[in-house]
C-alpha positions in Angstrom: 0.0 0.0 0.0 1.5 3.4 -1.0 2.4 5.6 1.9 1.6 9.0 0.5 1.2 10.6 3.9 4.8 9.7 4.7 6.0 10.9 1.3 4.3 14.3 1.7 5.7 14.6 5.2 9.2 14.0 4.0 8.9 16.3 1.1 7.5 19.1 3.3 10.3 18.6 5.8 12.9 18.8 3.1 11.3 22.0 1.7 11.1 23.6 5.2 14.8 23.0 5.7 15.7 24.3 2.2 13.7 27.5 2.6 14.5 28.3 6.2 12.4 29.6 9.1 11.2 32.9 7.6 9.9 31.9 4.2 6.3 32.7 3.4 3.4 30.4 3.4 -0.1 31.0 2.0 -1.4 30.8 5.6 -2.0 34.4 6.5 0.5 35.6 9.1 2.5 32.4 9.2 6.0 31.9 8.0 7.6 28.4 7.7 8.6 28.4 11.3 4.9 29.0 12.4 3.7 26.2 10.1 6.3 23.8 11.5 5.2 24.7 15.1 1.6 24.0 14.2 2.4 20.5 12.9 4.5 19.8 16.0 1.7 20.9 18.3 -0.9 18.8 16.4 1.1 15.6 16.9 3.0 16.2 20.2 0.8 18.4 22.4 -2.6 16.6 22.8 -3.4 19.1 25.6 -3.5 21.9 23.0 -4.3 20.2 19.7 -8.0 20.4 20.3 -7.8 24.1 19.9 -7.0 23.6 16.2 -10.7 22.9 15.7 -12.5 23.9 18.9 -12.9 27.7 19.3 -13.0 27.7 23.2 -9.5 26.1 23.2 -8.0 28.2 20.4 -6.3 30.8 22.5 -4.5 28.2 24.5 -3.4 26.3 21.4 -2.1 29.5 19.9 0.0 30.3 23.0 1.5 26.8 22.9 2.2 27.1 19.2 4.1 30.4 19.7 6.1 28.8 22.5 7.0 25.9 20.1 7.9 28.3 17.3 10.8 29.8 19.3 12.6 26.5 19.4 15.6 26.0 17.2 14.2 25.6 13.7 16.1 22.4 12.7 14.7 20.8 15.9 11.2 21.8 14.9 11.6 20.4 11.4 13.1 17.2 12.8 10.0 16.7 14.9 7.8 17.3 11.9 9.8 14.6 10.0 9.7 12.0 12.8 6.4 11.9 14.6 6.1 10.1 18.0 4.8 6.6 17.8 2.5 7.2 20.8 0.5 9.8 18.9 -3.0 8.6 18.1 -2.9 10.4 14.7 0.6 9.5 13.6 1.3 5.9 14.4 1.7 3.3 11.6 -2.0 2.3 11.9 -3.5 5.8 11.6 -0.9 7.8 9.6 -2.3 7.4 6.1 -5.8 8.2 7.1 -5.1 11.0 9.6 -2.2 12.7 7.8 -2.4 12.5 4.1 -4.6 15.6 3.8 -2.8 17.5 6.5 0.6 17.1 4.9 -0.5 17.4 1.3 -2.2 20.7 2.0 0.6 22.1 4.1 3.2 21.0 1.6 1.3 23.0 -1.0 0.9 25.9 1.4 4.7 26.3 1.3 5.2 25.4 -2.4 2.5 27.9 -3.6 3.8 30.8 -1.6 6.9 30.9 -3.7 7.0 32.7 -7.1 7.1 30.5 -10.1 5.3 27.5 -8.6 3.6 25.0 -10.8 1.1 22.2 -10.0 2.8 18.9 -9.4 2.2 15.9 -11.7 0.7 13.6 -9.0 0.6 9.8 -9.3 -2.8 8.4 -10.3 -3.1 6.5 -7.0 -2.5 9.6 -5.0 -5.1 11.5 -7.0 -7.5 8.7 -6.4 -6.8 8.9 -2.6 -7.3 12.6 -2.6 -10.6 12.3 -4.4 -11.8 9.9 -1.8 -11.2 12.7 0.7 -12.4 15.6 -1.5 -15.8 14.2 -2.0 -16.8 14.2 1.7 -15.1 17.5 2.2 -17.4 19.0 -0.5 -20.5 17.5 1.0 -19.6 19.1 4.4 -18.2 22.4 3.2 -20.8 23.1 0.5 -23.9 21.6 1.8 -25.5 25.0 2.6 -24.2 26.9 -0.4 -27.1 28.5 -2.2 -26.7 26.8 -5.6 -26.8 23.5 -7.3 -23.2 22.6 -7.2 -21.5 19.8 -9.2 -18.0 19.0 -8.0 -16.1 17.1 -10.7 -12.7 15.5 -10.9 -12.4 14.3 -14.5 -11.5 10.6 -14.5 -12.4 10.2 -10.9 -16.0 11.2 -10.3 -18.6 13.8 -9.6 -20.9 14.7 -6.7 -23.7 17.1 -6.4 -24.2 19.3 -3.3 -25.7 22.6 -2.2 -29.1 24.0 -1.2 -30.4 24.5 -4.7 -30.5 27.4 -7.1 -28.5 28.3 -10.1 -26.2 25.4 -11.3 -22.5 25.8 -10.8 -19.8 23.3 -11.7 -16.5 23.1 -9.9 -14.0 21.2 -12.0 -10.4 20.3 -11.1 -7.9 17.6 -10.4 -8.5 15.9 -7.0 -5.5 17.7 -5.4 -6.7 21.1 -6.6 -10.2 20.4 -5.3 -8.8 19.5 -1.9 -7.0 22.8 -1.8 -10.1 24.7 -3.0 -12.4 23.0 -0.4 -9.9 23.6 2.4 -10.2 27.4 2.0 -7.3 27.9 -0.4 -9.4 29.1 -3.4 -6.8 31.8 -4.2 -4.2 29.3 -5.2 -6.2 26.3 -6.3 -6.4 25.6 -10.1 -10.0 24.8 -10.6 -12.6 26.0 -13.1 -16.0 27.4 -12.0 -18.5 27.1 -14.8 -21.9 28.8 -14.2 -23.4 32.0 -13.0 -20.7 34.7 -12.4 -22.3 35.9 -9.1 -22.4 32.4 -7.7 -18.8 31.6 -8.8 -17.5 34.8 -7.2 -19.4 34.1 -4.0 -17.9 30.6 -3.9 -14.4 31.9 -4.5 -14.7 34.2 -1.5 -16.5 31.8 0.8 -15.0 30.7 4.1 -14.5 27.0 3.3 -11.7 26.3 5.9 -12.3 24.0 8.8 
């Protein structure tokens, strides 16, 4: 079974080291040091990791992340590269399920913040794995969007979602759809075919989790 989560982790760690701690990412307000600290918190600080998704804990999580970010940068990247086996989200049994999306998205967060970036030519199996995750993401993120939305990854599948209204088709490779649906519309290479007003609204929607 391909281990794409591990491959994305390794590629991101290599890129973080190559660019250094102050390189930009597409995450507003975060340099590479901040992103590395976020990943370390997620896997190594279960007391604070809940704040990534739970608003009442967000302040504590941010304080912990800032404390981690002042550590020596090579140490942070080494911890990103080698997660603890005790982590419920990063052990060999859970790694592919829990981390493929996380590391694919954050790898692209760093890649696409640099000038001259180009979409990668991803293996078919990886695209297939990303589509399996993009489809439920679309159902969750777009279920209340006021349009008849059709999310299509040519060669992989199509789903329909939304509350109804004018039709709008969202077309892209699975990896591009994952980025779009995770709130990275600005850098995702997708086509929106349909009413201009609905397309503009979707491009500006808050789709992040």
